[in-house]
C-alpha positions as CSV (number, residue, x, y, z in Angstrom):
1,M,-0.1,-0.3,0.1
2,P,1.3,3.4,-0.6
3,S,2.6,5.5,2.3
4,Q,1.0,8.6,4.1
5,D,4.3,10.3,3.5
6,G,3.8,11.0,0.0
7,G,6.2,8.1,-1.4
8,G,3.3,6.2,-2.9
9,W,3.9,2.9,-4.2
10,A,7.5,3.2,-5.1
11,R,8.1,3.4,-1.1
12,A,6.3,0.7,-0.8
13,S,7.5,-2.9,-0.3
14,T,7.9,-6.3,-2.3
15,S,5.9,-8.1,-0.7
16,Q,2.6,-5.6,-0.1
17,V,2.7,-4.9,-3.9
18,V,2.6,-8.9,-5.1
19,R,-0.4,-8.9,-2.3
20,T,-2.2,-5.7,-4.1
21,V,-1.7,-7.3,-7.5
22,A,-2.4,-11.1,-6.7
23,A,-5.8,-10.2,-4.9
24,A,-6.6,-8.2,-8.1
25,L,-5.5,-10.7,-10.9
26,L,-7.9,-13.2,-8.3
27,T,-10.9,-11.1,-8.3
28,T,-10.8,-10.5,-12.2
29,A,-10.8,-14.5,-12.1
30,V,-13.5,-15.0,-10.0
31,V,-15.5,-11.7,-11.7
32,L,-14.7,-13.9,-15.3
33,G,-15.5,-17.4,-14.3
34,A,-19.0,-16.3,-12.5
35,L,-19.6,-14.5,-15.8
36,F,-18.6,-18.0,-17.7
37,L,-20.2,-20.2,-15.3
38,I,-23.9,-18.2,-15.9
39,W,-23.5,-18.3,-19.1
40,Q,-22.5,-22.0,-19.8
41,V,-26.1,-21.9,-18.0
42,R,-27.8,-19.7,-19.4
43,T,-30.6,-21.6,-20.6
44,F,-31.5,-22.4,-17.0
45,V,-31.3,-18.4,-16.3
46,G,-33.9,-17.7,-18.4
47,W,-36.1,-20.5,-16.5
48,F,-35.3,-18.9,-13.1
49,V,-35.8,-15.4,-14.4
50,I,-39.7,-16.6,-16.2
51,A,-40.5,-18.3,-13.0
52,L,-39.9,-16.2,-10.5
53,F,-42.1,-13.5,-12.7
54,L,-45.1,-16.2,-12.9
55,A,-44.5,-16.5,-8.8
56,A,-44.4,-12.6,-8.7
57,V,-47.5,-13.1,-10.9
58,L,-49.0,-16.2,-9.0
59,N,-48.1,-15.7,-5.2
60,P,-51.5,-13.1,-4.7
61,A,-54.2,-15.6,-5.7
62,V,-52.1,-18.3,-3.3
63,N,-52.0,-15.6,-0.8
64,W,-56.1,-15.1,-1.4
65,L,-56.7,-18.7,-1.0
66,Q,-54.9,-19.3,2.0
67,R,-56.7,-15.8,3.9
68,R,-60.2,-17.1,2.4
69,H,-59.9,-20.1,3.8
70,R,-57.7,-21.0,6.4
71,L,-57.5,-24.6,6.6
72,I,-56.3,-25.0,3.4
73,K,-52.4,-25.7,3.3
74,R,-49.8,-23.5,1.0
75,P,-49.2,-26.9,-1.2
76,I,-53.0,-27.0,-1.8
77,A,-53.2,-23.6,-2.2
78,I,-50.7,-24.0,-4.8
79,A,-52.2,-26.8,-6.6
80,L,-55.8,-25.4,-6.7
81,T,-54.3,-22.2,-8.2
82,Y,-52.2,-24.8,-11.0
83,L,-55.6,-26.3,-11.5
84,G,-57.2,-23.0,-12.1
85,L,-55.3,-22.3,-14.7
86,V,-55.6,-25.7,-16.2
87,V,-59.8,-25.8,-16.0
88,A,-59.1,-21.9,-17.7
89,L,-57.0,-23.5,-20.6
90,I,-58.9,-26.0,-21.2
91,F,-62.4,-24.3,-21.5
92,I,-60.6,-21.5,-23.8
93,V,-59.2,-24.6,-26.0
94,G,-62.5,-26.1,-25.6
95,I,-63.9,-23.6,-27.2
96,F,-61.2,-21.8,-29.6
97,L,-59.3,-25.6,-30.7
98,P,-62.6,-27.1,-33.1
99,L,-62.6,-24.4,-34.4
100,L,-58.8,-23.4,-35.2
101,V,-57.8,-26.7,-36.4
102,D,-60.3,-26.8,-38.7
103,Q,-59.5,-23.2,-40.3
104,I,-56.0,-24.0,-39.6
105,N,-56.4,-27.2,-41.8
106,G,-57.9,-25.4,-44.4
107,F,-55.6,-22.8,-44.9
108,T,-52.7,-24.8,-45.4
109,K,-54.8,-27.0,-47.6
110,F,-55.4,-23.5,-49.5
111,V,-51.4,-22.5,-49.6
112,N,-50.9,-26.2,-51.1
113,T,-53.2,-26.6,-53.7
114,A,-53.1,-22.8,-54.4
115,A,-48.9,-23.4,-55.2
116,Q,-50.0,-26.8,-57.4
117,A,-52.1,-25.1,-59.3
118,P,-51.1,-24.3,-63.0
119,E,-52.7,-20.7,-62.2
120,G,-51.3,-20.5,-58.6
121,P,-51.5,-17.2,-56.9
122,T,-49.7,-15.5,-59.2
123,E,-53.0,-15.2,-61.8
124,Y,-55.2,-14.8,-58.9
125,I,-52.9,-11.0,-57.3
126,K,-52.6,-10.5,-61.2
127,G,-56.4,-9.9,-61.7
128,L,-56.7,-8.4,-58.2
129,A,-53.9,-5.3,-59.4
130,K,-55.8,-5.3,-62.3
131,Q,-59.2,-4.6,-60.5
132,N,-57.5,-2.1,-58.7
133,G,-55.5,-0.2,-61.6
134,L,-51.7,-1.5,-61.0
135,G,-51.9,-3.6,-64.7
136,G,-48.9,-1.6,-65.4
137,L,-47.3,-2.8,-61.9
138,V,-48.2,-6.0,-62.6
139,Q,-46.1,-6.4,-66.0
140,R,-42.6,-4.8,-64.5
141,I,-42.6,-6.9,-61.5
142,D,-44.1,-10.3,-63.7
143,V,-40.6,-12.1,-63.0
144,E,-40.9,-12.3,-59.4
145,L,-44.8,-13.1,-59.7
146,S,-44.0,-15.9,-62.3
147,D,-41.5,-17.7,-59.0
148,L,-44.4,-17.0,-56.3
149,R,-45.3,-20.4,-56.8
150,K,-42.5,-22.4,-57.0
151,Q,-41.8,-19.9,-53.8
152,L,-44.8,-21.4,-52.1
153,G,-44.3,-24.8,-53.1
154,D,-40.9,-25.2,-51.6
155,L,-42.4,-23.5,-48.4
156,V,-45.3,-25.9,-47.5
157,G,-42.7,-28.7,-48.8
158,N,-40.4,-27.8,-46.0
159,L,-42.5,-27.1,-43.6
160,F,-44.2,-30.5,-44.2
161,S,-40.1,-32.2,-44.0
162,A,-39.3,-30.2,-40.7
163,S,-41.9,-32.0,-39.1
164,G,-40.1,-34.2,-36.9
165,Q,-37.1,-31.1,-36.2
166,I,-41.1,-30.0,-34.8
167,A,-42.0,-33.2,-32.9
168,V,-38.3,-32.3,-31.2
169,S,-39.2,-28.7,-30.4
170,A,-42.6,-29.8,-28.7
171,A,-40.7,-32.2,-26.8
172,G,-38.0,-29.5,-25.4
173,F,-41.1,-27.1,-25.0
174,L,-43.2,-29.3,-23.3
175,A,-39.5,-30.3,-20.9
176,A,-39.2,-26.3,-20.3
177,L,-42.7,-26.1,-19.4
178,A,-42.2,-28.4,-16.6
179,T,-39.6,-27.0,-15.1
180,V,-40.4,-23.6,-15.0
181,L,-43.9,-24.8,-13.7
182,T,-41.7,-26.9,-10.8
183,L,-39.6,-24.3,-9.7
184,T,-42.7,-21.9,-9.5
185,F,-44.1,-24.1,-7.5
186,F,-41.5,-24.0,-4.9
187,L,-41.0,-20.4,-5.3
188,I,-43.8,-19.7,-3.8
189,L,-43.5,-22.6,-1.8
190,G,-41.1,-20.9,0.1
191,S,-41.8,-17.1,-1.2
192,E,-41.6,-16.0,2.8
193,R,-38.8,-17.9,4.0
194,Y,-36.6,-16.7,1.3
195,V,-37.6,-13.1,0.9
196,N,-36.8,-13.7,4.8
197,A,-33.6,-15.2,3.8
198,G,-32.7,-12.6,1.2
199,V,-33.3,-9.6,3.2
200,G,-31.9,-10.7,6.2
201,L,-27.9,-10.3,4.2
202,F,-28.5,-6.9,4.3
203,A,-27.7,-4.6,7.7
204,Q,-30.4,-4.1,9.9
205,R,-31.1,-0.5,9.2
206,H,-31.5,-1.3,5.3
207,Q,-33.4,-4.5,6.2
208,P,-37.3,-2.0,5.7
209,L,-35.5,-0.7,2.4
210,V,-35.0,-4.2,1.4
211,R,-38.3,-5.9,1.8
212,R,-40.2,-2.4,0.8
213,I,-38.8,-2.7,-3.0
214,L,-38.9,-6.2,-2.9
215,G,-43.0,-6.1,-2.1
216,Q,-43.3,-2.4,-4.5
217,A,-41.4,-4.7,-7.5
218,A,-43.3,-7.6,-7.0
219,G,-46.8,-5.9,-6.9
220,A,-45.4,-3.7,-10.9
221,V,-44.5,-7.6,-12.1
222,S,-47.8,-9.2,-11.3
223,G,-49.9,-6.2,-12.3
224,Y,-48.5,-5.5,-15.5
225,V,-48.4,-8.9,-16.8
226,T,-52.1,-9.8,-15.6
227,G,-53.0,-6.6,-17.2
228,N,-51.0,-6.7,-20.4
229,L,-52.6,-11.0,-20.6
230,A,-56.5,-9.4,-20.8
231,I,-55.6,-6.3,-22.5
232,S,-54.4,-9.2,-25.5
233,L,-57.4,-11.2,-24.2
234,I,-59.7,-8.3,-25.3
235,C,-58.0,-7.8,-28.7
236,G,-58.7,-11.2,-29.3
237,V,-62.3,-11.4,-28.2
238,T,-62.5,-8.2,-30.5
239,T,-61.0,-8.9,-33.5
240,F,-62.1,-12.1,-33.3
241,V,-66.0,-10.4,-33.9
242,V,-64.9,-8.0,-36.1
243,L,-64.0,-10.7,-38.9
244,L,-66.4,-13.2,-38.0
245,L,-69.0,-9.8,-39.1
246,L,-66.9,-9.3,-42.2
247,G,-67.4,-12.7,-42.7
248,M,-63.4,-13.0,-43.6
249,P,-61.8,-16.7,-43.7
250,Y,-59.6,-17.9,-40.9
251,A,-60.6,-15.7,-38.2
252,A,-59.8,-18.1,-35.0
253,P,-56.3,-18.1,-36.3
254,L,-56.1,-14.3,-37.4
255,A,-57.5,-13.4,-34.2
256,L,-55.2,-15.4,-32.2
257,L,-52.3,-14.8,-34.1
258,V,-53.1,-10.8,-33.1
259,A,-53.9,-11.6,-29.7
260,V,-50.1,-13.2,-29.3
261,L,-48.8,-10.1,-31.0
262,D,-50.5,-7.5,-29.0
263,L,-48.7,-9.0,-25.9
264,I,-45.5,-7.4,-27.5
265,P,-45.9,-3.8,-26.2
266,L,-46.3,-0.7,-28.3
267,V,-45.1,-2.4,-31.9
268,G,-47.2,-6.0,-31.4
269,A,-50.5,-4.0,-32.4
270,T,-49.0,-2.4,-35.1
271,L,-47.8,-5.5,-36.5
272,G,-51.2,-7.5,-36.1
273,G,-53.5,-5.0,-37.4
274,A,-50.8,-4.6,-40.5
275,L,-51.6,-8.7,-40.5
276,L,-55.0,-7.9,-40.8
277,V,-55.3,-5.3,-43.7
278,I,-53.1,-7.5,-45.8
279,V,-54.9,-10.7,-45.0
280,G,-58.3,-8.5,-46.3
281,L,-56.7,-6.5,-49.3
282,F,-56.2,-10.4,-50.9
283,V,-59.7,-11.6,-50.0
284,E,-61.6,-7.6,-51.2
285,P,-60.3,-4.6,-51.1
286,W,-63.5,-3.3,-48.9
287,K,-62.6,-5.4,-46.0
288,A,-59.3,-4.4,-45.9
289,V,-60.9,-0.4,-45.9
290,V,-62.8,-1.6,-42.9
291,L,-60.7,-3.6,-41.4
292,L,-57.4,-0.7,-41.3
293,I,-60.6,2.0,-39.6
294,F,-61.0,-1.4,-36.7
295,V,-57.1,-0.8,-36.8
296,L,-56.9,2.3,-36.2
297,V,-60.3,3.4,-34.0
298,Y,-59.1,-0.3,-31.9
299,Q,-55.5,1.0,-31.2
300,Q,-57.1,4.4,-30.0
301,V,-59.1,2.9,-27.5
302,E,-56.2,1.0,-26.3
303,S,-53.4,3.0,-25.7
304,N,-55.6,6.0,-24.5
305,F,-58.6,4.1,-21.8
306,L,-57.0,0.4,-21.6
307,Q,-53.5,0.8,-21.0
308,P,-53.7,3.8,-18.6
309,L,-56.7,2.0,-17.0
310,V,-54.7,-1.6,-16.2
311,Y,-50.9,0.0,-15.9
312,S,-51.7,3.1,-13.8
313,Q,-51.3,1.1,-10.7
314,A,-48.1,-1.7,-12.0
315,V,-46.4,1.1,-14.3
316,Q,-44.9,4.4,-13.8
317,L,-42.3,4.7,-17.3
318,N,-42.2,7.5,-20.1
319,G,-42.7,6.3,-23.4
320,L,-39.0,7.2,-24.0
321,V,-37.7,4.9,-21.2
322,I,-40.0,1.8,-22.8
323,L,-38.9,2.0,-26.0
324,I,-35.1,1.8,-24.9
325,A,-36.1,-1.1,-22.4
326,L,-37.7,-3.2,-25.3
327,L,-35.1,-2.7,-27.7
328,V,-32.6,-3.5,-25.3
329,G,-34.9,-6.6,-24.2
330,G,-35.6,-7.4,-28.0
331,Q,-31.7,-7.5,-28.7
332,L,-30.9,-9.8,-25.4
333,L,-33.2,-11.8,-25.5
334,G,-35.3,-11.7,-28.5
335,I,-39.2,-11.9,-27.9
336,P,-38.9,-13.3,-24.3
337,G,-36.6,-10.1,-23.9
338,A,-39.5,-7.8,-25.2
339,L,-42.1,-9.3,-23.1
340,L,-40.2,-8.7,-20.0
341,A,-38.6,-5.2,-20.2
342,I,-41.0,-3.1,-19.5
343,P,-41.4,-5.1,-15.4
344,V,-37.4,-5.0,-15.5
345,A,-37.6,-1.4,-16.6
346,E,-40.0,-0.5,-13.8
347,I,-37.9,-2.7,-11.1
348,I,-35.0,-0.9,-12.0
349,R,-37.2,2.4,-11.2
350,I,-38.5,1.1,-8.2
351,L,-35.3,0.3,-6.5
352,V,-33.1,3.9,-7.7
353,T,-36.1,5.5,-6.6
354,E,-36.8,4.3,-3.5
355,I,-32.6,4.2,-2.8
356,L,-32.6,8.1,-3.7
357,A,-35.5,9.0,-1.2
358,Y,-34.0,6.6,1.7
359,R,-30.6,8.1,1.2
360,R,-32.2,11.7,1.7
361,S,-34.3,11.1,4.6
362,R,-30.7,9.7,6.0
363,Q,-29.5,12.8,5.1
364,E,-32.3,14.8,7.1
365,A,-32.0,12.6,9.6
366,S,-28.3,13.7,10.5
367,G,-28.2,17.2,10.2
368,P,-27.6,19.7,12.4
369,A,-30.4,19.2,15.4
370,V,-29.4,21.9,17.4
371,V,-28.7,25.6,16.3
372,S,-25.8,27.7,18.1
373,S,-26.5,30.8,19.5
374,P,-25.6,33.9,18.6
375,P,-22.3,35.6,19.9
376,T,-22.7,37.2,23.2
377,I,-21.3,40.7,23.2
378,S,-19.3,41.2,26.3
379,E,-20.0,44.9,28.1
């Protein structure tokens, strides 16, 4: 260590320099090793983060069951919560699955038939363009349109040839889902114990602050996730009703896809609306116009009424922060990162806000308590 008389490292002993350099190298090696291990188990880390979010969402329901029925133990309350989710999913799937499967099969047959037919989709697109006064444009891109049938045929062929990979991916998804649900179960089961253990790592004077941050973060995650799912459900049901009224083909798959896209903040509703307008253009142009009007009106209702109503108690972020969080989350983890970006940003905001408020309160409390009296003038 450098000496206090201004000599610096030049006056430090060799053993002190060696110990300092060794400590720095050891710290660097430990940090790099920890980062390497995290990277090696990044899949499990992702599952654990998802389980944490699910635990934050489901924990209020489990606590409500225990408060409502005091004889119900916590494992039974968790099992009942899982059972309620399964029943709700079965109910939804039982209503939409037969129609969804039928329409997906019909859509697949339509694409396959159109790709293999002599006229194919090329002549249909040419006729649609001529009806709307775009015949000259079609002539200029006729080469690209002539290749469309071959490309669609290759696409369908690749889809069916990849059925084995799809089965493997489905098995991997089921294994990941089982792992996440198991982690969520144990996180909810010992939530109080884990929170107390985590809070106990901090000094006694900091423990109320840490507990308050954890409570606010859990409330923000729960409110955001449940609100986002509710808004997506409303979007999907509304879209399905509008498509049925317009007589659009494949209404159920389109509504389901729009609802899933609506889960992505900021851009999801726009992507789903653009998909509806494009499909409507290929069915009948006037239906595309009606769908465009519907998309514009619904986006205004969702952004100005539904989102403020649902998110007002969960998220307090401005548009720029939300956009930056979405871009960073999307770059890091893709679509899952974009879905988790806003609650993570809200947790960071809560953390910074609470720490700054705590520091201000500590500074005010440690200020001078006694005001010095003015000096007396001696006679």
